[in-house]
C-alpha positions in Angstrom: 37.8 -108.4 17.6 37.5 -104.6 17.5 37.8 -103.6 21.2 37.3 -100.0 22.4 38.5 -99.0 25.9 37.2 -95.8 27.6 39.3 -94.4 30.4 40.3 -91.2 32.2 43.8 -92.5 32.7 46.5 -93.9 30.4 50.3 -93.7 30.6 52.3 -91.6 30.0 49.6 -88.9 30.0 48.1 -89.9 33.4 49.2 -92.2 36.2 47.4 -94.3 38.7 45.9 -97.7 39.1 43.3 -97.3 36.3 46.1 -96.1 34.1 48.2 -99.2 34.9 45.1 -101.5 34.3 44.4 -99.9 30.9 48.0 -100.2 29.8 48.2 -103.9 30.6 44.7 -104.6 29.2 45.3 -102.9 25.9 48.7 -104.7 25.6 47.1 -108.0 26.5 44.3 -107.6 23.9 46.7 -106.4 21.2 49.1 -109.3 21.8 46.2 -111.7 21.2 45.4 -110.2 17.8 42.6 -107.8 18.6 42.3 -104.3 17.3 42.4 -102.0 20.3 41.4 -98.3 20.6 41.8 -96.4 23.9 39.8 -93.2 24.3 41.0 -90.7 26.9 39.7 -87.3 27.8 42.5 -84.8 27.8 41.9 -81.1 28.0 45.4 -80.4 26.8 44.7 -81.5 23.3 42.9 -79.4 20.7 40.0 -81.4 19.4 41.3 -84.9 18.7 44.7 -86.4 18.8 45.0 -90.0 17.3 48.2 -91.9 17.5 49.4 -95.5 17.3 51.4 -96.6 20.4 52.9 -100.1 20.3 50.1 -101.3 18.0 47.3 -99.7 20.1 45.3 -96.7 18.8 45.3 -93.9 21.4 42.5 -91.4 20.9 42.8 -88.3 23.1 39.9 -85.8 22.9 39.2 -82.5 24.4 36.1 -82.8 26.6 34.8 -79.4 25.5 34.0 -80.4 21.9 30.3 -79.8 22.3 28.5 -77.0 24.1 27.3 -79.4 26.9 29.9 -77.9 29.4 27.7 -74.8 29.4 25.0 -76.6 31.3 26.4 -79.8 32.6 28.8 -80.1 35.6 32.4 -80.9 35.0 32.3 -84.7 35.6 28.9 -85.2 34.0 30.1 -83.3 30.9 33.1 -85.6 30.6 30.7 -88.5 30.4 28.6 -86.8 27.8 31.7 -86.0 25.7 32.8 -89.7 25.9 29.4 -90.6 24.4 29.8 -88.0 21.7 33.3 -89.0 20.6 32.2 -92.7 20.5 29.2 -91.7 18.4 31.5 -89.9 16.0 33.8 -92.9 15.6 30.9 -95.3 15.2 29.4 -93.2 12.5 32.7 -93.0 10.7 33.9 -96.6 11.2 31.0 -98.7 12.3 30.3 -100.3 15.6 33.1 -102.0 17.6 32.6 -105.5 18.9 32.9 -104.4 22.5 33.3 -101.2 24.5 34.8 -101.4 27.9 34.8 -98.5 30.4 35.7 -97.9 34.0 32.8 -97.3 36.5 34.8 -94.5 38.2 33.3 -91.1 37.6 30.5 -92.7 35.5 32.2 -92.0 32.2 30.0 -94.5 30.4 26.8 -93.0 31.9 25.6 -91.2 28.8 26.8 -94.0 26.4 24.7 -96.5 28.4 21.8 -94.0 28.5 21.8 -93.7 24.7 22.1 -97.5 24.4 19.1 -98.3 26.5 17.1 -95.4 25.0 17.4 -97.3 21.7 19.5 -94.8 19.8 20.5 -96.6 16.6 24.2 -95.8 16.6 24.9 -97.7 19.8 21.9 -99.9 20.8 23.6 -103.2 19.8 27.1 -102.5 21.2 27.9 -104.7 24.2 29.3 -102.6 27.0 31.6 -104.1 29.7 32.1 -102.1 32.9 35.2 -103.0 34.9 35.0 -101.8 38.5 38.0 -100.0 39.9 37.2 -97.4 42.6 33.6 -96.5 43.1 33.4 -92.9 44.4 30.5 -93.6 46.7 32.7 -96.1 48.5 35.9 -94.2 48.7 34.2 -90.9 49.6 32.7 -92.7 52.6 36.1 -93.9 53.8 37.9 -90.6 53.0 35.2 -88.7 54.9 34.2 -86.7 51.8 30.6 -85.4 51.8 28.9 -87.9 49.6 25.6 -86.1 49.5 27.0 -82.7 48.5 26.5 -81.8 44.8 27.9 -82.7 42.5 29.5 -85.6 44.4 26.1 -87.4 44.9 25.2 -87.1 41.3 28.6 -88.6 40.2 27.9 -91.5 42.6 24.5 -91.9 41.0 26.1 -92.1 37.5 28.4 -94.8 38.8 25.6 -96.8 40.3 23.7 -96.6 37.0 26.8 -97.9 35.1 27.0 -100.8 37.4 23.4 -101.7 36.9 23.4 -101.1 33.2 26.6 -103.0 32.1 26.0 -105.9 29.8 28.9 -107.5 31.7 30.1 -106.2 35.1 33.6 -107.3 36.0 35.2 -106.8 39.4 38.9 -107.5 40.2 37.9 -108.8 43.6 35.0 -110.5 45.3 35.7 -108.1 48.2 34.4 -105.2 46.2 31.2 -107.0 45.1 30.5 -107.7 48.7 31.1 -104.1 49.6 28.5 -103.0 46.9 26.0 -105.5 48.3 26.2 -103.8 51.7 25.3 -100.4 50.2 22.7 -100.8 47.4 20.9 -103.6 45.6 22.9 -104.6 42.6 20.3 -106.1 40.2 22.8 -106.7 37.4 22.8 -110.5 37.0 25.8 -110.7 34.7 28.7 -110.1 37.1 32.0 -111.9 37.5 35.4 -111.6 39.3 38.4 -111.2 37.0 41.6 -110.0 38.6 43.6 -107.2 37.1 46.3 -108.3 34.6 49.9 -107.6 35.4 53.3 -108.1 33.7 56.2 -108.1 36.1 58.9 -106.7 33.7 58.0 -103.2 32.8 60.5 -100.7 31.4 63.5 -102.6 32.5 62.3 -103.6 35.9 63.2 -107.2 36.8 61.1 -109.3 39.0 63.9 -111.0 41.1 64.4 -111.4 44.8 66.5 -108.7 46.5 69.9 -110.1 47.4 70.6 -107.4 50.0 69.2 -107.8 53.4 66.5 -105.1 53.6 66.1 -102.7 56.5 63.2 -100.3 55.8 59.5 -100.5 56.8 57.6 -98.8 54.0 54.1 -97.6 53.2 53.9 -97.0 49.5 50.7 -95.4 48.2 48.4 -92.4 48.5 48.3 -90.8 51.9 44.5 -91.1 52.3 42.2 -92.5 55.0 40.9 -95.1 52.6 44.4 -96.3 51.8 44.9 -96.7 55.5 47.7 -94.2 56.1 46.0 -92.6 59.1 45.2 -95.8 60.9 48.7 -97.2 60.2 50.1 -94.2 62.0 47.9 -94.9 65.0 49.3 -98.4 65.1 52.9 -97.2 64.9 52.3 -94.5 67.5 51.3 -97.2 69.9 54.3 -99.2 69.0 56.7 -96.2 69.3 55.2 -95.2 72.6 55.8 -98.7 73.8 59.5 -98.6 73.0 59.6 -99.8 69.3 62.4 -97.9 67.6 62.2 -98.8 64.0 61.2 -96.0 61.6 58.3 -96.0 59.2 58.8 -94.5 55.7 55.7 -93.1 54.0 56.2 -92.8 50.2 53.3 -91.3 48.2 51.4 -88.2 47.3 51.1 -85.8 50.2 49.0 -83.2 48.5 45.7 -85.1 48.8 43.2 -82.9 50.6 41.5 -84.3 53.7 38.2 -82.4 53.4 37.0 -82.4 57.0 40.1 -80.5 58.0 40.5 -78.5 54.8 44.2 -79.4 54.7 46.5 -81.8 52.8 47.3 -85.1 54.3 51.0 -84.3 54.3 50.4 -81.1 56.4 48.1 -83.0 58.8 50.6 -85.8 59.4 53.5 -83.5 59.9 51.6 -81.5 62.5 50.1 -84.5 64.3 53.2 -86.6 64.4 55.9 -83.9 64.6 57.6 -85.4 67.7 58.1 -88.8 65.9 59.4 -87.0 62.8 61.8 -85.1 65.0 63.0 -88.4 66.5 63.6 -89.9 63.1 60.9 -92.5 63.6 58.6 -91.2 60.8 59.8 -90.1 57.4 57.7 -88.6 54.6 58.7 -88.8 51.0 56.7 -87.6 48.0 55.5 -89.8 45.1 58.1 -91.3 42.8 58.2 -92.1 39.1 57.4 -95.7 38.2 60.9 -96.2 36.8 62.3 -95.4 40.2 60.2 -97.7 42.2 62.5 -100.7 42.3 65.6 -98.6 43.1 63.9 -96.7 45.9 62.3 -99.7 47.5 65.3 -102.0 47.2 65.9 -101.8 50.9 62.4 -102.4 52.1 62.2 -105.4 54.3 58.4 -105.1 54.5 55.9 -103.1 52.4 52.7 -102.4 54.3 49.3 -102.1 52.4 46.9 -101.1 55.2 43.9 -100.2 53.2 40.6 -99.6 55.0 38.8 -100.5 51.8 40.3 -101.3 48.4 39.5 -103.2 45.3 42.7 -104.7 44.0 45.5 -102.1 44.1 48.4 -102.6 41.7 50.9 -102.0 44.5 50.4 -105.5 45.8 51.4 -106.9 42.4 54.3 -104.5 42.0 55.7 -105.3 45.4 55.2 -109.1 45.2 56.7 -109.1 41.7 59.8 -107.4 43.1 60.0 -110.1 45.7 59.1 -107.8 48.6 57.5 -109.2 51.8 54.0 -107.6 51.9 51.9 -107.1 55.0 48.4 -106.2 53.9 45.0 -105.6 55.5 42.2 -108.0 55.2 40.0 -105.1 54.0 40.6 -105.3 50.2 41.0 -107.5 47.2 44.7 -107.9 47.9 43.7 -110.4 50.6 42.5 -112.6 47.8 45.9 -112.5 46.2 48.1 -113.1 49.2 48.2 -116.6 50.8 49.0 -115.8 54.4 52.3 -117.1 55.6 53.3 -118.4 52.2 53.7 -115.4 49.8 52.8 -112.5 52.2 51.0 -111.7 55.4 47.5 -110.5 56.4 46.3 -108.5 59.3 42.7 -107.4 60.2 41.6 -103.9 61.1 38.7 -105.5 62.8 41.2 -107.0 65.2 43.7 -104.1 65.7 46.1 -106.3 67.7 46.8 -108.4 64.6 48.8 -105.6 63.0 51.5 -105.5 65.7 51.5 -109.3 65.9 52.1 -109.8 62.2 54.6 -106.9 61.9 56.7 -108.4 64.7 56.4 -111.8 63.0 57.7 -110.4 59.7 60.6 -108.5 61.3 61.7 -111.8 63.0 61.8 -113.8 59.8 65.1 -115.5 59.1 66.8 -114.7 55.8 65.9 -118.2 54.6 62.2 -117.6 55.4 62.3 -114.2 53.9 63.7 -115.6 50.6 61.1 -118.3 50.5 58.3 -115.7 50.9 59.9 -113.6 48.2 60.2 -116.4 45.7 56.6 -117.5 46.3 55.4 -114.0 45.9 57.1 -113.6 42.5 55.8 -117.0 41.3 52.3 -116.1 42.4 52.2 -113.0 40.3 53.9 -114.5 37.3 51.8 -117.6 37.2 48.3 -116.4 38.2 48.1 -112.8 37.1 50.1 -112.7 33.9 48.5 -111.2 30.8 47.7 -114.5 29.2 46.1 -116.0 32.3 43.8 -113.0 32.8 43.1 -112.9 29.0 41.8 -116.4 29.1 39.5 -115.7 32.0 38.2 -112.4 30.6 37.7 -113.5 27.0 35.7 -116.5 28.1 33.2 -114.1 29.6 33.3 -111.6 26.7 32.9 -114.4 24.1 29.8 -115.7 26.0 28.5 -112.1 26.0 28.9 -111.7 22.2 26.9 -114.9 21.6 23.9 -113.6 23.5 21.1 -112.7 21.2 18.5 -111.8 23.9 16.5 -108.7 23.3 16.5 -106.5 26.4 13.1 -105.0 27.0 13.7 -103.4 30.3 15.6 -100.2 31.3 18.2 -100.6 34.1 17.0 -98.3 36.8 19.3 -97.8 39.8 16.5 -98.6 42.2 13.5 -100.9 41.5 10.0 -100.6 43.0 7.3 -103.1 42.4 4.7 -101.7 39.9 1.2 -101.4 41.2 -0.2 -101.3 37.7 -2.5 -104.3 37.0 -1.4 -106.6 34.3 -4.4 -105.7 32.3 -5.9 -102.3 33.0 -9.4 -101.9 31.6 -9.7 -98.6 29.7 -12.9 -96.6 29.5 -12.2 -95.7 25.9 -10.9 -97.8 23.0 -7.3 -97.0 22.2 -5.4 -97.2 18.9 -2.3 -99.4 19.0 0.3 -96.7 18.2 -1.8 -93.5 18.4 -0.3 -90.6 20.3 -2.8 -88.0 21.7 -1.1 -84.6 22.2 -3.1 -82.8 24.9 -2.9 -79.0 24.9 -4.5 -77.4 28.0 -5.7 -74.0 26.9 -6.6 -70.8 28.7 -6.4 -67.5 27.0 -3.2 -68.2 25.1 -4.4 -67.5 21.6 -1.3 -65.5 21.0 0.9 -68.6 21.1 -1.1 -71.7 20.6 -0.9 -71.8 16.8 2.9 -71.8 17.0 2.6 -74.7 19.5 0.3 -76.7 17.2 2.6 -76.0 14.2 5.4 -77.7 16.0 3.2 -80.7 16.7 2.2 -80.9 13.1 5.9 -81.0 12.1 6.4 -84.1 14.2 7.7 -87.0 12.1 7.3 -90.8 12.4 4.3 -90.9 14.7 0.5 -91.3 14.3 -1.1 -88.5 16.3 -4.1 -86.6 17.2 -4.3 -83.1 18.8 -6.7 -82.6 21.7 -7.2 -79.1 22.9 -8.9 -78.7 26.3 -10.3 -75.2 26.5 -10.4 -74.4 30.2 -13.0 -71.7 30.1 -11.1 -69.2 28.1 -12.8 -65.7 27.9 -10.3 -63.6 26.0 -11.9 -62.6 22.6 -8.6 -63.2 20.6 -8.1 -66.6 22.1 -11.8 -67.6 21.5 -11.4 -66.5 17.8 -8.3 -68.7 17.5 -10.2 -71.6 19.0 -12.9 -71.3 16.5 -10.3 -71.6 13.8 -8.8 -74.7 15.3 -12.2 -76.4 15.7 -12.4 -76.5 11.9 -8.9 -78.1 11.6 -9.1 -81.8 10.6 -6.3 -82.9 13.0 -7.6 -81.0 16.1 -10.3 -81.8 18.6 -11.4 -79.1 21.0 -13.1 -79.9 24.3 -14.7 -77.1 26.2 -14.9 -77.1 30.0 -15.6 -74.6 32.7 -12.5 -73.0 34.1 -11.2 -75.4 36.7 -7.4 -75.0 36.4 -4.5 -76.7 34.7 -4.8 -80.0 36.7 -8.4 -80.5 35.7 -7.7 -79.7 32.1 -4.9 -82.2 31.9 -6.9 -84.9 33.5 -9.9 -84.2 31.2 -7.6 -84.5 28.2 -6.1 -87.8 29.4 -9.5 -89.3 30.0 -10.8 -88.3 26.6 -7.6 -89.3 24.6 -8.0 -92.0 22.0 -4.3 -92.9 21.9 -2.4 -95.5 23.7 0.1 -92.8 24.4 -0.4 -89.3 25.6 1.7 -86.2 25.7 1.0 -82.9 27.5 2.1 -79.7 25.8 1.4 -76.3 27.3 -0.2 -73.9 24.8 2.9 -71.7 24.5 5.6 -74.4 24.3 7.0 -76.3 21.3 8.5 -79.7 20.5 11.3 -80.7 18.1 10.1 -82.7 15.1 11.7 -86.0 16.3 10.8 -85.8 20.0 7.5 -87.8 20.0 8.9 -90.6 17.7 12.0 -91.1 19.9 9.9 -91.1 23.0 7.4 -93.6 21.7 10.3 -95.9 20.6 11.5 -96.1 24.2 7.9 -96.7 25.5 7.3 -99.4 23.0 10.5 -101.3 23.6 10.8 -101.0 27.4 8.2 -102.7 29.5 9.3 -100.9 32.7 9.4 -97.4 31.3 6.1 -95.5 31.6 7.0 -91.9 30.7 9.7 -90.1 28.7 11.1 -86.6 28.8 14.0 -84.7 27.2 16.4 -81.9 27.7 14.7 -78.5 27.5 15.7 -75.4 25.6 14.3 -72.2 27.0 13.2 -69.5 24.6 11.4 -66.1 24.9 12.8 -64.4 28.0 15.7 -66.9 28.4 18.0 -68.9 26.2 19.4 -71.4 28.7 19.4 -75.2 28.4 18.0 -77.3 31.2 19.6 -80.8 31.0 17.0 -82.8 32.8 17.7 -86.3 34.2 15.9 -89.6 34.6 14.0 -89.1 37.9 14.7 -91.6 40.7 14.5 -91.3 44.4 16.0 -89.9 46.5 16.9 -87.0 44.3 13.4 -86.6 42.8 12.0 -86.3 46.3 14.6 -83.6 47.2 14.0 -81.5 44.1 12.6 -81.8 40.6 15.1 -83.0 38.1 12.8 -83.5 35.1 10.7 -81.1 33.0 7.4 -82.6 34.2 5.3 -80.5 31.8 7.0 -82.0 28.7 6.5 -85.8 29.2 5.1 -88.5 27.0 3.3 -91.3 28.8 1.8 -94.7 28.4 -1.9 -93.6 28.9 -2.8 -96.5 31.2 0.1 -95.6 33.5 -0.9 -92.0 33.7 -4.5 -92.8 34.4 -3.5 -95.3 37.0 -1.2 -93.1 39.1 -0.4 -89.8 37.3 -3.6 -87.9 37.3 -2.9 -84.3 38.4 -4.0 -83.3 41.9 -6.4 -80.4 41.7 -6.5 -80.0 45.5 -3.0 -78.6 45.9 -2.9 -75.3 47.8 -1.5 -73.4 44.8 -1.1 -74.2 41.1 2.4 -74.8 39.7 3.7 -78.2 40.8 0.8 -80.5 39.8 3.0 -82.2 37.1 5.9 -82.6 39.5 3.5 -84.3 42.0 2.3 -86.5 39.2 5.8 -87.7 38.6 6.3 -88.5 42.3 3.0 -90.4 42.3 4.0 -92.5 39.3 7.4 -93.3 40.8 5.8 -94.2 44.1 3.7 -96.7 42.2 6.7 -98.3 40.6 6.1 -96.6 37.2 9.5 -95.2 36.2 10.4 -92.7 33.6 13.5 -91.7 31.6 15.0 -88.7 29.9 16.3 -88.5 26.3 19.7 -86.7 26.7 19.3 -84.1 23.9 17.3 -80.9 23.5 13.9 -81.9 22.1 11.5 -79.7 24.0 11.3 -75.9 23.9 9.9 -74.1 26.9 8.7 -70.5 26.6 9.8 -68.3 29.4 7.3 -65.5 30.0 7.2 -62.9 32.8 3.5 -63.4 33.2 3.5 -67.3 33.2 1.8 -69.1 36.0 5.0 -70.6 37.5 6.4 -67.0 37.9 3.5 -66.3 40.2 4.5 -69.0 42.6 6.5 -67.2 45.4 9.2 -68.9 47.4 6.8 -69.2 50.4 4.2 -70.8 48.2 6.8 -73.2 46.8 7.7 -74.3 50.4 4.0 -74.8 51.2 3.7 -77.0 48.1 6.8 -79.0 49.0 5.2 -79.6 52.5 2.1 -80.8 50.8 4.0 -83.2 48.6 5.9 -84.7 51.6 2.6 -85.2 53.5 0.7 -86.7 50.6 3.5 -89.1 49.8 4.5 -89.6 53.4 5.4 -93.4 53.1 7.4 -92.8 49.9 9.4 -90.0 51.5 9.9 -92.0 54.7 11.7 -94.7 52.7 14.3 -92.2 51.7 14.1 -89.9 54.7 17.8 -90.3 55.6 19.0 -89.6 52.1 16.7 -86.6 51.6 17.8 -85.3 55.0 21.5 -85.6 54.1 21.0 -84.0 50.7 19.2 -81.1 52.3 22.0 -80.7 54.9 24.7 -80.8 52.3 23.1 -78.6 49.6 20.4 -76.5 51.3 16.8 -76.3 50.2 16.0 -78.3 47.2 13.4 -75.8 46.1 16.0 -73.7 44.3 17.8 -76.6 42.6 17.2 -78.4 39.3 20.6 -79.7 38.1 22.4 -82.1 40.4 25.5 -82.1 38.2 26.6 -78.6 39.2 28.6 -77.4 42.2 26.0 -74.9 43.4 27.6 -74.1 46.7 31.0 -73.5 45.4 29.7 -71.2 42.6 27.6 -69.1 45.0 30.4 -68.7 47.5 32.9 -67.6 44.9 34.0 -64.0 45.5 32.9 -62.9 42.0 29.5 -63.2 40.3 28.3 -66.8 39.9 28.6 -66.9 36.2 32.3 -65.9 36.3 32.8 -68.2 39.3 31.3 -71.2 37.3 33.7 -70.5 34.5 36.8 -70.3 36.7 35.8 -73.5 38.5 35.5 -75.4 35.2 39.0 -74.3 34.2 40.5 -75.4 37.6 38.8 -78.8 37.5 40.3 -79.5 34.1 43.8 -78.8 35.2 45.2 -81.2 37.9 48.1 -78.8 38.6 45.7 -75.9 39.5 43.6 -78.0 41.9 45.8 -78.0 45.0 46.7 -74.3 44.5 43.1 -73.4 44.0 42.0 -75.3 47.1 44.4 -73.4 49.3 43.5 -70.1 47.7 39.8 -70.8 48.3 40.4 -71.6 51.9 42.2 -68.3 52.3 39.2 -66.5 50.7 36.8 -68.2 53.1 38.8 -66.9 56.0 
């Protein structure tokens, strides 16, 4: 089997739980005769770096290979670059049997987008998503602003990956339960497969400690989610009550606690100074993996007090070393430990259980301690070794590879019931695969022939061009219209001037095609756009319209990377070029007709998208530049002032009151975190940080991207930024 693994972490380049998982997984697969390739984004390499490490091919790539970083936020761009490097290797070598990726940071988001949008290079590749640490969960527990951009969008990317995976694996049932409490997971192919672990790594031996240990240790990241803060409240109560045993905190202290704007190490040293001075609390920085056994040799108990966790490798590492582990109930580690036999469990929901279980552990006899130690070692060796996990995992993967079912639905994050009747009677006969390209026209004779030329270049699609003349009175434009009336592939309908909404609706009602596309008379399309859009509409029963990334031309040369619109973001601001869409005609006639009663022109197409979504008629975006939008100083949208825009947004929320009310809390939180949505169109960017940067926003954006790529600069930059704010 040819198995590709996508990850942001792999030793020795990067550490962490995901890194450990990928190391053991690649080793496990390679040992069982599979060809394994690990793809890692690494900004320190120039282009591509491919090496063989213990039989595993390691592909490191610079996540700035394409120009997408010019218009995508840092994390979103990494996902796009993963898709591009996979595409390159598929085209050079052919498709792998399986691709596996972490859900963390949504690195498979664009790969899965391309897959479900029927791109040939990846449409048949099974994609396995293994869940490690969903940002939308851990941000919650670490008190990070989830709704602040780009955080919220990264969480949306993760949620999409969970829904879209051909096989979704979780190391613990605990994490699947946590997901169920936060959003509806519609993915039916989910399973629990624990992380693989091998006890002997780089000379470390999994044997009981012969020396009687004497330290109480917390070993892990000093974060709220990992339980460092609540652990200290437990110990403060114990120390204030006369308990005199010290607690050793070993782990990274430079993690920023965002509500305070300070590192966890600084906060702990300030808050618990008196206990540090008394020698009751000791802080030590992170240690290298090779030093773990030596440093923790005197630990009589290792505490894992997570508030929420999947299946942290620290539980395996400590149990494999024969350590007595005291862990919280709130994590997958509670599914590993059998209380009283190979470790101990306490419950944050019952705070008194911590002191109770800690005192019990401290009072264990040496015989009892050794029994716990031996049982812990045997548990890890017998149940979580590479071969045991391989058998579980490959059973599921093999079943996946035997599936021959054709997927005819797109995996949206949120599903609404469609109001479209099963059979909608149409007033006009429609051709099976005909696309009607509708061009609303009002005095744009200067541009329309260029627009029609781009339509004529469209390949792989049966089409007609329908021009709706909205009462044009410009002599030059009328002359161009007369010329177009004589063209064999154009139909011109004349109406009294009633505005863009009426022109679009007239075109839709008179279209002969089963599919329709609107194209403003000064815009253009790429030759392959319509064919790619129709392919999606024809093969996905739950997709009703398709858009694409937009390239501006004329008075601007920027790229607008639009996104598949879903609530709540689409209700907060427009994230799709709604003037560029291709529709199933029956869907548009059912719920997408433009509203001609809006107070001002300019957002009729955006309102149409909201109406479609409200009626359960979802749409998607092809993640490549296929539409060209002319930017003109005298265009209609330029005449919509900021006040008019706010009036239009008020109109939208009132007209679609029930739809907005369903997502009121989310829209409210997005507005509080990011400001008015009227000025936003790209949720992947960190708008607030860019605009508050002390230099111009363009320079600020560039500096921010550099900092985010370099982990060593992050902590320094954060402190510097806080100083600037003061």
